[in-house]
C-alpha positions as CSV (number, residue, x, y, z in Angstrom):
1,M,-33.7,6.3,-35.8
2,A,-30.1,6.1,-36.0
3,E,-28.3,6.5,-39.2
4,E,-26.1,3.9,-40.8
5,L,-22.7,5.2,-42.0
6,V,-20.6,3.8,-44.7
7,L,-16.9,4.6,-43.7
8,D,-14.4,5.5,-46.5
9,T,-11.2,3.6,-46.5
10,A,-9.2,6.6,-46.8
11,I,-10.3,7.3,-43.0
12,R,-8.9,4.2,-42.0
13,D,-5.6,4.7,-44.0
14,W,-5.1,8.3,-43.0
15,V,-6.7,8.6,-39.5
16,L,-7.4,5.5,-37.8
17,I,-4.3,3.6,-38.3
18,P,-1.8,6.6,-38.2
19,L,-3.5,7.7,-34.8
20,S,-3.0,4.3,-33.3
21,V,0.7,3.9,-34.5
22,V,1.4,7.4,-33.3
23,M,-0.1,6.5,-29.8
24,V,1.9,3.5,-29.5
25,L,5.4,5.1,-30.5
26,I,4.7,8.1,-28.4
27,G,4.1,5.7,-25.2
28,V,7.3,3.9,-25.9
29,L,9.3,7.0,-26.4
30,R,7.6,8.6,-23.3
31,Y,9.0,5.4,-21.3
32,F,12.4,5.8,-22.5
33,V,12.3,9.5,-22.0
34,S,11.3,9.0,-18.3
35,K,13.8,6.4,-18.0
36,L,16.6,8.9,-19.0
37,M,14.9,11.6,-16.9
38,R,15.1,9.4,-14.0
39,S,17.6,10.1,-11.1
40,P,20.3,7.6,-10.6
41,A,19.1,5.3,-8.0
42,A,21.7,5.1,-5.3
43,S,21.6,1.8,-3.7
44,P,22.6,2.3,0.1
45,S,21.7,0.1,2.8
46,P,18.1,0.0,3.9
47,D,17.1,2.0,7.1
48,P,16.8,-0.7,10.0
49,K,13.8,1.6,11.4
50,L,11.9,1.4,8.0
51,V,12.4,-2.4,7.7
52,R,11.2,-3.2,11.0
53,E,8.2,-1.1,10.6
54,G,7.5,-2.7,7.4
55,Q,7.8,-6.1,9.0
56,V,5.5,-5.0,12.0
57,V,2.8,-4.0,9.3
58,I,3.0,-7.5,7.8
59,R,2.7,-9.3,11.1
60,A,-0.3,-7.2,12.1
61,R,-2.0,-7.8,8.7
62,N,-1.4,-11.6,9.1
63,L,-2.9,-11.4,12.4
64,R,-6.0,-9.7,11.3
65,T,-6.4,-11.8,8.3
66,N,-6.0,-15.0,10.2
67,S,-7.6,-14.1,13.6
68,Q,-10.3,-16.6,13.3
69,F,-7.7,-19.5,13.8
70,I,-6.7,-18.7,17.3
71,P,-8.9,-18.5,20.7
72,A,-10.1,-15.1,21.7
73,K,-7.9,-14.6,24.6
74,A,-4.6,-15.1,22.5
75,F,-6.0,-12.7,19.7
76,K,-6.8,-10.1,22.5
77,A,-3.1,-10.5,23.8
78,R,-1.8,-9.9,20.4
79,K,-4.1,-7.1,19.8
80,V,-3.0,-5.3,22.9
81,Y,0.4,-6.0,22.0
82,Y,0.2,-4.3,18.5
83,T,-2.4,-1.4,19.4
84,S,-1.7,-0.4,22.9
85,E,-1.6,3.4,23.3
86,E,1.5,3.2,25.7
87,N,4.0,0.9,23.9
88,G,2.1,-0.7,21.2
89,L,4.2,-1.7,18.0
90,L,1.5,0.1,15.8
91,H,1.1,3.2,18.1
92,V,3.0,6.3,16.5
93,P,2.9,9.5,18.4
94,K,1.7,12.5,16.8
95,E,5.1,14.3,17.0
96,D,6.8,11.3,15.1
97,A,3.9,11.4,12.5
98,Q,4.1,15.1,11.8
99,K,8.0,14.7,11.7
100,A,7.9,12.0,9.2
101,Q,5.6,13.5,6.9
102,A,7.5,16.9,7.0
103,A,10.5,14.9,6.0
104,M,8.7,13.0,3.3
105,F,7.6,16.6,1.8
106,S,10.8,18.3,2.1
107,D,12.9,15.6,0.4
108,P,14.1,17.4,-2.7
109,N,15.1,14.6,-4.6
110,M,11.6,12.7,-4.1
111,A,9.9,16.0,-5.2
112,M,12.1,16.4,-8.3
113,D,11.5,12.7,-9.4
114,M,7.8,13.3,-9.0
115,M,8.0,16.5,-11.1
116,K,9.8,14.6,-13.8
117,K,7.3,11.9,-13.9
118,N,4.5,14.4,-14.1
119,L,6.2,16.1,-17.0
120,S,6.9,13.2,-18.8
121,M,3.4,12.3,-19.0
122,I,1.5,15.8,-19.1
123,V,3.6,17.2,-21.9
124,P,3.4,14.4,-24.4
125,Q,-0.5,14.1,-23.7
126,T,-1.1,17.9,-24.2
127,L,0.9,17.8,-27.5
128,T,-0.6,14.8,-28.9
129,F,-4.2,15.8,-28.0
130,A,-3.6,19.2,-29.6
131,W,-2.1,17.6,-32.9
132,V,-5.3,15.1,-32.7
133,N,-7.8,18.0,-32.2
134,F,-6.1,20.0,-35.0
135,F,-5.8,17.3,-37.7
136,F,-8.3,14.7,-37.1
137,S,-11.2,16.5,-35.4
138,G,-14.7,15.7,-36.5
139,F,-13.8,12.2,-38.2
140,V,-15.9,9.2,-37.7
141,A,-12.9,6.6,-37.3
142,A,-14.5,3.2,-36.5
143,K,-17.3,1.3,-35.5
144,I,-17.9,-1.0,-32.8
145,P,-19.1,-4.3,-34.0
146,F,-22.0,-4.6,-31.4
147,P,-24.6,-2.5,-30.2
148,L,-24.4,-0.1,-27.3
149,T,-26.7,2.0,-25.2
150,Q,-27.0,5.8,-25.3
151,R,-24.9,6.1,-22.3
152,F,-21.9,5.4,-24.1
153,R,-22.4,8.3,-26.8
154,G,-20.7,10.8,-24.8
155,M,-17.4,8.5,-24.4
156,L,-17.3,7.3,-27.9
157,Q,-18.7,10.4,-30.0
158,N,-16.5,13.3,-28.6
159,G,-16.4,15.9,-30.9
160,I,-19.4,14.9,-33.0
161,D,-22.9,16.5,-32.2
162,L,-25.0,14.5,-34.2
163,S,-27.6,12.7,-32.2
164,T,-28.8,10.6,-35.3
165,V,-25.6,8.8,-35.6
166,D,-25.7,5.4,-34.2
167,V,-23.7,5.1,-30.8
168,S,-21.6,2.3,-32.0
169,Y,-19.5,4.8,-34.1
170,V,-16.4,6.0,-32.7
171,S,-14.9,9.6,-33.3
172,S,-11.4,10.3,-33.9
173,R,-11.0,12.2,-30.7
174,S,-12.6,9.4,-28.6
175,W,-10.4,6.8,-30.3
176,Y,-7.4,8.9,-29.2
177,F,-8.8,8.5,-25.5
178,L,-9.5,4.8,-26.0
179,N,-5.8,4.3,-27.2
180,L,-4.4,6.6,-24.3
181,F,-6.1,4.4,-21.6
182,G,-6.4,1.0,-23.2
183,L,-3.0,0.3,-24.4
184,R,-1.5,-1.1,-21.2
185,G,-1.7,-4.6,-22.6
186,L,0.2,-3.9,-25.7
187,F,2.9,-1.9,-23.7
188,S,3.1,-5.0,-21.5
189,L,4.1,-6.9,-24.3
190,I,6.5,-4.4,-25.8
191,L,8.3,-3.2,-22.5
192,G,7.6,-6.0,-20.2
193,E,4.9,-6.0,-17.4
194,E,7.1,-4.2,-15.0
195,N,7.9,-1.4,-17.6
196,A,4.3,-1.1,-19.0
197,T,3.3,2.8,-19.0
198,D,-0.2,3.3,-17.5
199,D,-1.5,6.6,-17.8
200,A,-4.8,5.8,-15.8
201,Q,-2.8,4.9,-12.9
202,K,-0.2,7.7,-13.4
203,M,-3.2,10.1,-13.1
204,M,-4.6,8.6,-10.0
205,Q,-0.9,8.9,-8.4
206,M,-0.6,12.6,-9.4
207,G,-0.3,15.1,-6.5
208,G,0.1,12.5,-3.6
209,G,2.6,9.7,-5.0
210,F,5.4,10.7,-2.8
211,G,6.2,6.8,-2.1
212,F,5.7,4.7,0.7
213,N,5.0,6.2,3.9
214,P,5.6,3.6,6.9
215,T,4.1,5.9,9.6
216,M,0.8,6.1,7.6
217,S,0.9,2.3,7.1
218,L,1.2,1.8,10.9
219,G,-1.5,4.1,11.7
220,A,-3.9,2.5,9.0
221,E,-3.3,-0.9,10.1
222,K,-3.7,0.0,13.9
223,D,-7.3,1.3,12.8
224,S,-8.0,-1.6,11.0
225,L,-6.9,-4.0,13.9
226,D,-8.9,-1.7,16.4
227,I,-12.2,-2.4,14.5
228,I,-11.9,-6.0,13.8
229,Q,-14.2,-8.4,15.7
230,H,-13.0,-11.8,16.7
231,D,-14.8,-14.7,15.5
232,W,-13.1,-18.3,16.4
233,A,-13.6,-20.7,13.7
234,L,-12.8,-24.0,15.6
235,P,-16.3,-24.6,17.0
236,K,-17.8,-24.1,13.6
237,M,-15.1,-26.5,12.2
238,E,-16.0,-29.0,14.9
239,R,-19.5,-28.9,13.9
240,H,-18.9,-29.0,10.2
241,A,-16.7,-32.3,10.6
242,E,-19.4,-33.7,12.8
243,D,-22.0,-33.0,10.0
244,V,-19.7,-34.6,7.4
245,L,-19.3,-37.6,9.3
246,K,-22.9,-38.0,10.0
247,K,-23.4,-37.9,6.3
248,L,-20.8,-40.5,5.7
249,V,-22.2,-42.8,8.2
250,K,-25.7,-42.6,6.6
251,K,-24.3,-43.4,3.4
């Protein structure tokens, strides 16, 4: 049977609260440091080719989303107009795709900005985790006010090797990870919705976040439009309207 623990108030005052406050302050400080490290954004006129390709993607997506509202013949004509291998708007030759990808990875400014973003996330997290692991390792810092299953033990009791402790208790190291990935709402209030730091999202973007690639978007939209099956909704709407009228007449 799981043991019930009585948490000392000193753990709350010297572990739980300081750890939470430090995590918030580090998140705010990291945002301002990354803002200072960011390269000054030049505002040249947008590339007409990129704008045109972006508009083509939006129009093709609208066609795919609303395909059921036009007849099959009209949809097929528009589909050929976008996906034709000869002169379709979404067709990208392999040579152009390779050139676009090479240009994207060879841009030194983009690579430098990506490296700065990764450093602004990795360095503070590494130092903070070392600080937490050195000073607060082994503490039972808090208790969840509702019961949990055994599957949550590895997530909530990182650093505590006691199977007799109830799963609802949270170790100091697990509290660090909960703050690391769960403070987006608080950062949204402090920094604004657009400026909120989201470590989970940044981790998913690491290694492949080189910005928007219109060539890949064209190819992906072309594949999506190729596999879609047209299903005209007008006959169904007529039958539905007929059923509704019959019900109204019976009443």
